[in-house]
C-alpha positions in Angstrom: 0.0 0.0 0.0 2.8 2.4 0.8 4.5 1.6 -2.5 1.3 2.6 -4.3 1.1 5.9 -2.4 4.7 6.7 -3.4 4.1 6.0 -7.0 0.7 7.8 -7.1 2.1 11.0 -5.7 5.2 11.1 -7.9 5.9 13.7 -9.2 3.3 15.9 -7.5 2.6 16.4 -4.7 5.1 13.8 -3.6 5.0 11.3 -0.7 6.4 12.9 2.4 7.6 11.2 5.6 9.1 12.9 8.7 12.2 11.6 10.5 13.4 13.5 13.6 11.1 16.3 12.8 12.5 16.8 9.2 10.3 16.3 6.2 11.7 13.9 3.6 10.2 13.4 0.2 10.2 9.8 -0.9 10.5 9.6 -4.7 11.0 5.9 -5.3 10.7 2.7 -3.3 10.4 -1.0 -3.8 8.3 -3.4 -1.7 10.5 -6.0 0.1 10.3 -8.5 2.9 10.5 -7.2 6.4 8.6 -7.3 9.7 8.2 -4.7 12.4 6.2 -1.8 13.7 5.1 0.5 10.9 7.6 3.3 10.3 10.6 1.5 12.0 13.8 1.5 10.0 14.9 -2.2 9.7 18.1 -1.9 7.6 20.3 0.9 6.3 22.9 0.4 3.6 24.0 1.9 0.2 21.2 -0.1 -1.5 18.4 1.6 0.4 16.7 2.4 3.7 14.3 -0.5 4.5 11.2 0.7 6.5 8.7 -1.6 8.1 5.1 -1.1 6.8 3.2 -3.5 9.1 2.9 -6.4 6.6 6.1 -6.2 4.6 8.5 -3.3 4.1 9.5 -0.7 1.6 13.1 -0.1 0.5 13.5 3.6 -0.2 15.7 4.0 -3.2 15.5 7.8 -3.8 14.6 10.6 -1.4 15.1 14.3 -0.8 15.4 16.6 2.2 13.5 19.9 2.2 15.5 22.4 0.1 17.8 19.6 -1.2 18.0 17.6 -4.3 16.8 14.1 -5.1 19.5 11.6 -4.0 20.0 7.8 -4.0 20.5 6.2 -0.6 24.3 6.2 -0.5 24.5 9.9 -1.3 21.7 10.8 1.1 23.2 8.8 4.0 26.5 10.8 3.7 24.7 13.9 4.7 21.9 12.6 6.9 22.7 9.6 9.0 19.8 7.1 9.6 20.2 4.0 11.9 18.3 0.8 12.1 15.7 1.0 14.9 14.9 4.7 14.3 11.2 5.4 13.7 9.6 7.8 11.2 7.3 10.3 13.0 3.6 9.4 12.9 
């Protein structure tokens, strides 16, 4: 379901999620296996940020900070550290 929202809102108005009070626009993601409380970061690596979605997970492949440019996960993580176990704001 989250994957469909990301695709439906691309390019406008864009899917937005907040992490540590900062809005992040999610441009592209891929459904993947994973289990956990919705919004919990399960894994972080150069391939993507895997976020639990209740049933399954979404690997975020392209995202953007407010005022920034669209970045792949490796580039994004160089300027904005994300750790497994963190949770996106409700």
